[in-house]
N, C-alpha and C positions, 0 to 999 in steps of 0.2 A: 504496497501500498503505501503509496506517493502521501510526503510530509508537506500539509498545508502551508500555500506558501507566505510567508511574513507579511506584514501588511508593512507599509512605510514610514507609518507611526515606530512599531517595534525596532524595525531595522535600525531607523535613528536613534530610537531611546540608546541601543547597542554601541553605535558610531561615538556617543559622545567622551567616552575615554581616549580617542585617539584623536578626533575631532580639538579636545582643550589642549592636549598634549602640544600639538600644533599651535594652534593659537597661541601660544604662550613661549614659544621656539621662536614666533614671529614677529612678538613683541616687545619679549625680551632677551637683552643679548648675553653673550659668556659671560660678562662684568656686572650682572645685574642691573643692568641700565634699560629702562623703559625706553622705547626710541620713538612711538609717535610723539608729535608735537603738540603742546598746548599753552593758553595764554598762562604766566606766568605771575601777574599781576588782578589776582582771584581772592575776595574773601568769602562770596558767598554762591551758593550754584541753586541755580531752579531747575530742573529735571522733569520734561513733558513726554506724556506716552499714553499709548492704549493697552487695552488687553494686557496677556502676560509680559510684555513690553514693561507695563505699568509696574507691575510687578516686583521686575528688575530695578525699578527706578526706584520706587518702596524701600528694597532693601539696600540701594546704593545710598539713599539718604540719611538713613542710619549710619554706614559705612563712613559716610564723608565726618560726621561727628564722633562716631568712638574710635574712627582711627586717625584722623589729619586735623581734628579743633578746626572743622569747617561746617557752619553753619550749611544746610541744604534740606530743601521741600522737594515733594514728587507731588504731581499735578497730574490729570488728567489733560490730553490734549483736548478734548470735547470741553471739557470743566475753563482751561483757559482762554478759550477761544469766546465764552460769555460771560466771561470778567471786563468788566469796565475800566479797570485798575488794575495795573500788575506790576510786580515791582519792575524795577530799571534806574538802578543807581552805575553808576560806571563801573562798578569796582562785580559786576556780578556778572556769572557764567553762564550762558542757557544751552541744557542736554538735552537732544534728541532723540530719542530711540524708537528704531523701529525695523522691524523684519527685513524689510521688500524696501522701505527706502521711497514707499507709494503711497503710504497711509496717507489719505486726503487729510483727514483730523490734524494730522500731527503737522504735515505741511504747513497748513494755513497756518499753525502755530507757532511755526519759526519764519513764515512770512509778518507776521507778527511783529515777534520781537525783531527781525531786523529791521521794520521800520521804527523801532525804538530804539533801534541805535545800537543793540543789545550784540556781545560776542557770543556767536554760535556752535555749537558743537555736535556731529554727530556719531550715534554710534548705529552702524547699517552692516546688513549683510551683504549688501549689492552697493560694488564700486558704481560709477556713474548717474546713480538712480539720481532721483528729483531732487531727495534732500542733501542726498552729497553733493552733488554740483552746487548748492546754494548756500552748505555749511561754508565755517570759515574755518572751522579747525573739524578732523574727521578719524576714526578710527574702523578699520576693516575687520567685522567678525570672523571673517576666510571658515562660515562655516560648513559652507558647499551649501548643493540645491537642496530647500526642504521644503517633500512633498506631500506630506499629508499638513492639515491642518492645522492640528494640536502641533502649539511649537513646543519644540524641545530641544533640540542642538539648536536651534536659532538663538532660543533662551538661555540656556548656561553659558554659551559664548556673550552674550551679553552679558549676563552677572561677571564672567571674567573680565571684559573689555573694562565693565567699571570699575571694579575690585583694582585693576590696572594704574586707571586713571584716579581714584583714590589716593593710593598708592603714591602717585606720581607725584600731586599735590602734598604727600603729608612728607615727600623727601625733599620737595621745596621745604618746607617750613620746617629742616631739619631733624628730620623722624627719620632715626634707624627702622629703613622698610628692609634690607635682606632676610632678618625673622619672619615675614611673611611672603616674600620671595624661595624661601627654601620651603615655606608651609606648601606652598602651591607647587612647586618640583612634587612634590609625592598625592597631587589631586589627578592623574589619569590611574592610577596604582588602587586610590581608596575608592575612585569609581567602579575599578574592575571588582573588588569583595564588594560594593554594594550589587552588583550583579549578583554574587552569589545566593540575596535574599531572596533571589525572586520566584521559587514554592513558597516561601512563608508568604509574600507577599501576595500570591494567589492564591490563597489561605484565607487572606484576609479578605481580599477582594470579592471573592465568592459568598462572603459572610455577607458584606457591604452589598452585595446586587440585589438581595433579598427586600430591600429597605426603598421607601418612594422618598424617603426625607433624612438627610446628613446635616448633621451641624459639625462646623471644626475652628477649634479655638487656639490660641495662640496668645502668646505674649510678647512685645521686644521684638527684635529682627529677626522673629520667625512668626510674623505676622504675615510680615511678605508672601513667606512659601505658602502657609495657608489657607490665603488668597487665591496662589495659584491651585492650588491641590482641588479647590471648592472649583474654580474655570476650568479646569482639567476634565472632572468629571462631570461638569455639567456639560461639557460643549461633544465629550465620548459616550457618556451612557446618557445623559439626558434626565437626570437625578434631580431633584430639587436638592441644591446645596448652600448651605447658609454659611458665611464665615463671619469672625469675631474676635473682638481682643479678649479673654476673658475677662481680665474687673469688668470692661465694659458692659459684657454678657450679664454678667450677678445682676444690673440693675432693669429689670423687666424680663428684656429682652428672653432670659432664663423659662418662661413661662414656655416658651414653644417647646420643651421638652416635653411636656403634658401630652402631645401628639406623640409622642416613645419615636422618636427620630434615634438612626446612629449618632452616636458621638465619637468625633476625634480629636483629640488633642496633640499637635506638635510642638516640640521643644525641642531646639538645638542646646540649650544650654539644662544646667541642671536645674529642676523643678524648686522655683523660689517657695519660701514659706507661705507666702500668699495663694501662689499655686496651686499647693496641694491643699489650703485651708477649702479653695473655693472649689477641685474639683473631689474633695471628700463631703460638702456641702452641698454639692451637685449630686453624686453618689447616695446619699441620706434624703434628699428631698425626692428626686426623679429616678435612681437606677438606673439610668440609660445603659446600652452596651456598650462601654467606652474602651477604644481601642487608640493608645498609645505612640505616637512614630515619635521617634528619639528618645530623649532622658525620661526616665521613669520615677519612679519612690518608691520605697517598702511598703510607704505607708498608702499605696494605691494599689487599686485591686487589679486592671484593666483584664478586658476580655480577650483581647488579641493585641498584642505589644511589637512593633516592628524598630531596633535600631541598630546603630552602626559602631564601634566605639572609634573614636576618634580624638584627636590630641586637638588640633584646628577647628573651633567655632566656623571659622571662612573655609574648610575643606568642606567638614559638615553640614553646610547649608546645602552647598552641590549635593552633597551622597543625599541628604534630605530631598532633595528635590527631585532627584533621577529615583527615590522612593515614590513618589506621588507621582509622577509618569506615569511606572509600572505601575501602582494599583487603581489610577486609572485604564489602562488600557484592559487591563485583568479583569475590571468591575465589566467594563463594555463589553467584552469578550464573553464575558460570562452572560449578559445579557441579549447576545447575538449583534450587538451595533456593528454597523460601519467605521469602525476609528479614524479612517482614513477619506471618509467623504460624509461628515457627520446630517441629517436633513437641514437645507435650510442655511449651511454656513458654507462660505466660500474663500479660497485666500489668494490673499495677493499677490504674486511671486516673478513680477515683471524684475 
């Protein structure tokens, strides 16, 4: 019996270890110097994007604060276009993230920023695209063609480009970035280890496929990944998935657990005292079927737990994203969905 052909989404998920390794070699030389150009006199960063690229933007905004001590914010492209007043001081860099370089609202947002005289940088997977030609500075994701509608390798390459962007600004401020770059050199190997969790992820996905509703919570930088996991499951499985910051979720939103959805908590870092307290409160009041992706705690009793041991929080972030991708893939497969061509969705691949 012939093996069923893999979907483009699955193929592209498993390309990521090689693609990320090649990207790192493209943008960082043997002397740990990050090669792309950026404006140096920047004090604030505004990152504009849509869809999965926005989740990368949210992740990056946190990194700018945590590593480079630079104030940064992420905003949806469509929301940016609706604002009558936007930041436009001379020390701001506008960063635009788009897989294709042809995302209409992101390109319109860049045009608006340039009309205000702002300096612009794009992160895209397509040299020569509209946004590439219009931006003052540019970073190539080098992901290769992505055929599946669900963003996988385009997202993780965006995340790596953004991480390098943050590190380059940190270096400009005199921060030693060598430890971070050494951690990133382990990224490909850690992604390979993540692939080894596939069978365990498939088991959790089979469980999740039985639910019509899923809630995903997270704290801190993990929230960007929770939003991405939510989108991935929605667009491939058509399940109603809701994501929120765990602390905010406790303010009224928690009542949706009365409808008995599956409940996922994502945590790159060790669970805080407050997170443990909130998760225990949820279990006591609602007793939802709990799945933990990332760090758990002996005081928590999840029905499913998927984790990968990794000393670097940044590298672990990529691993958790891959786990979320595989979880979405296998949930969709369990439901018989066509992951490459979700109904009603199209991909811009120019």
